[in-house]
C-alpha atoms as one frame of an Amber mdcrd trajectory, in Angstrom:
protein
   0.000   0.000   0.000   1.277   3.481  -0.826   2.323   5.251   2.351   0.028
   8.140   3.208   1.669  10.959   5.111  -1.382  12.646   6.652  -4.703  10.961
   7.430  -7.764  12.852   8.643 -10.461  10.892  10.515 -13.954  12.376  10.362
 -15.769  10.934  13.380 -12.516  10.023  15.115 -14.138   9.509  18.526 -16.046
   6.352  17.649 -14.930   3.041  19.142 -13.680   1.690  15.818 -12.374   4.971
  14.420 -10.375   5.857  17.530  -8.658   2.480  17.590  -7.853   2.707  13.905
  -6.442   6.197  14.420  -4.199   4.901  17.222  -2.853   2.135  14.977  -2.209
   4.518  12.067  -0.464   6.878  14.488   1.669   4.032  15.807   2.577   2.968
  12.267   4.024   6.409  11.556   1.183   8.240   9.840   0.428  11.835  10.787
  -3.083  11.533  12.226  -5.668  14.170  13.053  -9.438  14.270  13.029 -12.720
  15.593  14.316 -15.668  14.600  16.442 -18.677  16.358  17.891 -18.157  15.228
  21.487 -15.386  14.568  23.976 -15.265  11.045  25.385 -12.974   8.471  26.932
 -11.958   7.547  23.390 -10.976  11.100  22.429  -9.131  11.470  25.744  -7.110
   8.367  24.830  -6.296   9.856  21.423  -5.219  13.199  22.819  -2.946  11.461
  25.331  -1.287   9.779  22.363  -0.647  13.220  20.833  -3.365  13.153  18.175
  -5.028  16.588  17.664  -8.828  16.631  17.513 -11.267  19.291  16.333 -14.533
  19.188  18.290 -16.833  20.009  15.408 -17.155  19.105  11.745 -16.060  22.045
   9.615 -14.831  22.398   6.041 -12.054  24.731   7.187 -10.237  21.807   8.837
  -9.728  20.121   5.463  -6.675  21.432   3.623  -4.508  20.226   0.764  -1.963
  19.022   3.358  -4.265  16.025   3.941  -3.571  12.979   1.789  -6.515  10.806
   2.838  -9.829  11.287   4.633 -11.230   8.261   6.506 -14.873   8.378   7.560
 -17.065   6.217   9.755 -20.390   4.721   8.680 -22.128   7.390  10.790 -20.744
  10.169   8.549 -22.943  11.006   5.562 -21.687  12.100   2.138 -22.896  15.688
   2.694 -20.795  16.120   5.829 -18.936  19.451   5.445 -15.531  17.833   5.825
 -16.278  15.191   3.199 -17.652  17.891   0.887 -14.463  19.905   1.341 -12.348
  16.822   0.612 -14.224  16.305  -2.664 -13.552  19.894  -3.721  -9.847  19.486
  -2.973  -9.803  16.068  -4.672  -8.588  14.384  -1.493  -9.097  10.623  -1.516
 -11.865   9.410   0.813 -12.325   5.848   2.034 -14.580   4.231   4.667 -13.117
   3.115   7.966 -13.427  -0.592   7.181 -11.447  -0.319   3.949  -8.615   1.568
   5.657  -8.554  -1.100   8.373  -8.227  -3.800   5.718  -5.437  -1.894   3.983
  -3.448  -1.563   7.202  -3.904  -5.257   7.961  -2.259  -6.143   4.637   1.048
  -5.077   6.171   0.938  -8.135   8.470   1.518 -11.833   7.660  -0.974 -13.061
  10.286  -4.411 -11.440  10.498  -6.925 -12.516  13.120 -10.420 -11.075  12.770
 -13.301 -11.368  15.223 -16.846 -11.198  13.835 -20.291 -12.144  15.101 -23.529
 -10.660  16.336 -22.446 -10.663  19.988 -19.213 -10.855  21.958 -16.791  -9.426
  19.391 -15.260  -6.816  21.661 -14.849  -9.147  24.630 -13.310 -11.943  22.545
 -10.875  -9.531  20.895  -9.894  -8.099  24.272  -9.484 -11.596  25.739  -7.230
 -12.735  22.896  -5.187  -9.535  23.106  -4.815 -10.163  26.842  -3.640 -13.747
  26.256  -1.087 -12.646  23.662   0.265  -9.983  25.967   0.515 -12.374  28.931
   2.459 -14.993  26.966   4.815 -12.376  25.553   3.477 -11.936  22.012   3.463
  -8.263  21.010   0.572  -8.004  18.549  -0.958  -5.048  16.789  -4.578  -5.012
  17.920  -7.792  -3.011  17.764 -10.637  -3.485  20.254 -14.027  -1.794  19.830
 -14.200  -0.753  23.464 -12.022   0.299  26.388 -10.328  -2.680  28.092  -9.659
  -2.309  31.799  -5.883  -2.669  31.734  -4.742  -1.606  28.269  -5.392   0.839
  25.455  -8.124   0.054  22.938  -5.503  -0.280  20.187  -1.750  -0.410  19.781
   0.979  -1.320  17.324   2.990  -4.392  18.297   6.339  -5.809  17.268   5.192
  -9.201  15.974   3.626  -9.944  12.600   0.164 -10.427  14.127  -2.730  -8.060
  13.444  -5.815  -8.663  15.633  -9.050  -6.755  15.164 -12.767  -7.037  15.537
 -14.765  -6.387  12.368 -18.245  -5.120  11.660 -21.159  -6.610   9.778 -23.514
  -3.649  10.168 -21.902  -1.764   7.260 -20.509  -4.886   5.513 -16.973  -3.666
   6.177 -15.907  -7.113   7.374 -16.085  -8.194   3.705 -12.898  -6.195   3.006
 -10.796  -8.366   5.323  -8.539 -11.242   4.303  -7.920 -13.320   7.421  -5.507
 -15.980   8.486  -7.949 -16.850  11.266 -11.535 -15.569  11.372 -13.808 -15.967
  14.370 -17.601 -15.975  14.031 -18.876 -16.005  17.596 -22.564 -16.338  16.649
 -24.994 -15.170  14.001 -28.371 -13.582  14.710 -30.340 -11.330  12.364 -29.174
  -8.212  14.213 -28.267  -5.364  11.809 -29.929  -7.190   8.915 -32.096  -4.106
   8.306 -29.056  -1.968   7.514 -27.669  -4.159   4.720 -30.756  -5.443   2.925
 -32.241  -8.233   5.015 -31.374 -11.568   6.621 -30.196 -13.187   3.380 -27.788
 -10.328   2.735 -26.513 -10.501   6.316 -25.765 -14.200   5.925 -24.091 -13.498
   2.600 -21.956 -10.860   4.280 -20.686 -13.469   6.750 -20.255 -15.984   3.936
 -18.040 -13.564   1.964 -16.078 -12.720   5.115 -15.481 -16.410   5.846 -14.515
 -17.191   2.243 -11.540 -14.838   2.594 -10.239 -16.643   5.694  -7.842 -19.588
   5.746  -9.329 -20.930   9.005 -12.682 -20.101  10.629 -13.505 -20.672  14.287
 -17.287 -20.602  14.656 -20.176 -21.293  16.978 -21.618 -24.749  16.333 -25.095
 -23.435  15.580 -27.553 -23.888  12.749 -27.034 -20.371  11.429 -23.234 -20.666
  11.381 -23.283 -24.163   9.902 -25.471 -22.878   7.080 -23.185 -19.934   6.320
 -20.027 -22.072   6.498 -21.269 -25.186   4.704 -18.839 -24.668   1.803 -15.775
 -23.706   3.860 -13.108 -26.403   4.017 -11.434 -25.487   7.304 -13.789 -24.748
  10.195 -13.131 -25.307  13.896 -16.473 -25.622  15.640 -16.887 -24.254  19.148
 -19.382 -25.903  21.466 -19.565 -25.021  25.134 -17.285 -27.641  26.662 -15.260
 -24.847  28.272 -18.365 -23.196  29.686 -17.127 -24.070  33.197 -13.773 -22.354
  32.698 -12.810 -20.301  35.762 -12.687 -16.570  35.101 -12.909 -13.418  37.132
 -15.857 -12.414  34.954 -19.191 -14.113  35.687 -21.475 -15.509  33.008 -21.584
 -18.552  30.786 -21.370 -16.291  27.740 -18.025 -14.972  28.928 -16.685 -18.482
  29.423 -17.697 -19.297  25.860 -16.099 -16.031  24.675 -12.933 -17.185  26.419
 -13.141 -20.500  24.569 -13.006 -18.659  21.236  -9.959 -16.670  22.366  -8.187
 -19.813  23.580  -8.896 -21.664  20.314  -7.532 -18.759  18.269  -4.417 -18.607
  20.441  -3.894 -22.325  19.903  -4.145 -21.819  16.125  -1.109 -19.518  16.195
   0.959 -21.896  18.304   0.188 -20.931  21.891  -0.138 -23.824  24.310  -3.817
 -24.057  25.401  -2.757 -24.507  29.046  -0.781 -21.266  28.868  -3.748 -19.479
  27.257  -6.114 -20.744  29.964  -3.706 -19.631  32.683  -3.318 -16.221  31.033
  -7.008 -15.539  30.668  -7.844 -16.200  34.311  -7.037 -12.631  35.376  -8.744
 -10.929  32.426 -10.698  -8.026  33.933 -13.201  -7.131  31.175 -14.016  -4.226
  28.885 -15.733  -1.044  29.975 -19.554  -1.351  30.092 -19.419  -5.151  30.127
 -20.679  -6.233  33.562 -18.734  -3.268  34.955 -19.217  -2.751  38.699 -19.670
   0.987  39.231 -20.624   0.944  42.929 -20.596  -1.701  45.634 -21.654  -1.595
  49.267 -23.416  -3.939  51.672 -26.768  -2.433  50.671 -26.398  -1.700  46.957
 -24.492  -2.747  43.846 -24.589  -0.856  40.550 -23.510  -2.682  37.403 -23.359
  -1.308  33.880 -23.528  -3.435  30.721 -23.658  -2.796  26.975 -26.431  -5.382
  26.388 -28.852  -4.126  23.736 -30.184  -7.303  22.080 -32.442  -9.934  23.721
 -29.703 -12.575  23.613 -27.297 -10.182  25.313 -29.898  -9.170  27.905 -30.499
 -12.819  28.810 -26.767 -13.505  29.133 -26.280 -10.409  31.283 -29.086 -11.150
  33.743 -28.009 -14.786  34.045 -24.480 -13.595  34.848 -25.851 -11.227  37.484
 -27.801 -14.093  39.067 -24.654 -16.204  39.049 -22.522 -13.544  40.731 -25.128
 -12.122  43.137 -27.748 -14.853  43.686 -29.270 -13.230  46.777 -29.751  -9.751
  45.376 -32.910  -8.118  44.097 -32.087  -7.202  40.489 -33.633  -4.024  39.106
 -32.815  -3.732  35.403 -32.880  -0.293  33.811 -32.598  -0.560  30.036 -32.467
   1.990  27.257 -33.559   0.219  24.054 -31.060   0.845  21.262 -32.486   1.540
  17.787 -36.156   1.438  16.934 -35.504  -1.374  14.469 -34.589  -3.648  17.363
 -37.671  -2.663  19.351 -39.909  -3.297  16.351 -38.372  -6.710  15.680 -37.703
  -7.983  19.173 -40.026  -6.326  21.680 -41.595  -9.661  22.656 -38.156 -11.255
  22.980 -36.978  -8.313  25.072 -39.985  -8.763  27.365 -39.291 -12.469  27.770
 -35.635 -12.013  28.708 -36.153  -8.909  30.844 -38.696 -10.887  32.878 -35.690
 -12.715  34.348 -35.116  -9.624  36.508 -37.031  -8.750  39.685 -37.903  -5.216
  38.628 -37.687  -3.356  35.340 -37.530   0.215  34.082 -37.532   0.846  30.332
 -36.454   4.298  29.178 -37.205   5.897  25.836 -35.381   4.321  22.897 -32.021
   5.651  21.789 -32.513   6.052  18.045 -28.793   6.299  17.213 -29.435   9.671
  15.559 -32.019   8.225  13.163 -35.442   9.808  12.802 -37.406   6.545  12.764
 -39.373   6.650  16.018 -42.636   5.921  14.188 -41.640   2.330  13.434 -41.635
   1.159  17.080 -42.889   1.939  20.578 -40.765   0.959  23.566 -43.917   0.858
  25.696 -44.730  -2.407  23.945 -41.914  -4.087  25.852 -43.462  -3.270  29.222
 -46.959  -4.159  28.058 -45.766  -7.702  27.305 -44.408  -8.260  30.826 -46.744
  -9.931  33.311 -44.728 -11.498  36.121 -42.555  -8.668  37.507 -42.959  -5.010
  38.381 -42.204  -3.072  35.192 -42.581   0.545  34.135 -41.681   2.945  31.349
 -39.660   6.060  32.081 -40.046   9.174  29.952 -38.219  11.645  32.168 -34.558
  12.635  32.086 -31.726  10.514  33.427 -31.149  12.780  36.420 -34.637  12.361
  37.816 -34.395   8.676  36.947 -31.426   8.367  39.293 -33.413  10.046  42.060
 -36.317   7.679  41.442 -34.093   4.585  41.520 -32.548   5.587  44.831 -35.834
   6.589  46.462 -36.650   3.036  47.534 -34.154   1.248  49.738 -34.023  -2.521
  49.190 -31.917  -4.892  51.250 -29.294  -6.352  48.939 -30.378  -4.372  45.919
 -28.654  -4.461  42.537 -29.302  -1.878  39.828 -28.210  -3.023  36.373 -27.906
  -0.229  33.800 -28.188  -1.775  30.316 -27.845  -0.282  26.849 -25.429   0.854
  24.148 -26.627   4.453  23.915 -26.619   7.336  26.402 -28.013   5.445  29.409
 -24.592   5.662  31.085 -25.503   9.268  31.908 -27.860   7.890  34.538 -25.006
   5.838  35.994 -22.972   8.977  36.476 -25.873  10.690  38.221 -26.449   7.666
  40.455 -22.813   7.724  41.532 -22.878  11.486  42.115 -25.878  11.160  44.419
 -24.470   8.163  46.269 -21.084   9.792  46.803 -22.742  12.988  48.015 -24.912
  11.222  50.570
């Protein structure tokens, strides 16, 4: 690939974009970019010495820029993209730039799937680090004890990849992981058949595939000649993290490590002290009376896994789940499934749906989730997150656990909960 001197990232603060920017920076590119909001991701970038503009403006785009990389959230009429067109600066989507960088490495490990991608990638990165393998990696979240991305000294490139914009199809993998395959995101790429085809194309470009032994994965991989099937025989693996889903995630990481020559016993020993990724069963507050946990769960399968993990770790606690539905498409498709899995809690509060900046609220009603629930106390919440925190703390329950679930802005309520608790 022709070396690019200066790369501008429009939407640099996203989980995938920020990690990609860190890798490009570490590989010697001059990196800069823009985002509308400050976050933990932009803080990480600024600490690495990457300058960020906190708005999107055509004036930031000059002829000193060789390449503009944009995320799937950035539309073609974005002022920075429009300015790049006028200056005839090359533009490429994030996923294509990721694939181009990976071509510099002889061993490419990609992690795909509807659920668990970030955790599996972080687990495998942790294993590699513990056994002394310095890999280049990109994780779509903030791991507890390392950066979300870094350039290593070995010839290994490890990254999670995305099906929601079909960008995983760009990747050529030595080892590809498909953790599972639900119809999540099918609406954004043309339906369930197209989603399956996206995974089929991704797998066809991999030498070895490690996949969940499920009907959906077997169908997608029926023509692949080298598949390692993962059942749940390691579901009893001892980890610091609770939850059967995390033990299965660990199984994928261990299998991938074995494929590149790491002794499975060493991988198992290494993964024992894996701490997690931010907003994945993250304990935000813990006392004798109350525990607050935050999780990224935003699909019925993830909700079920999360609540089961909470029951495993805190079997005597009253679990009050507070969930912000993420995307109206999911509510429209899965509201009955959400109700079924959320009924595993003791109490439930459902906030208004986070639409991910799409104006599609007419296609779904989050109140339908609560209306389907019969066996536990459940309510909708239409107020702000600050009054929600006050409401949640107004009733004292012996051994209470508040679980804040969602991939959107629901973490604002966590911050308010902590502020009130620390002030009391």
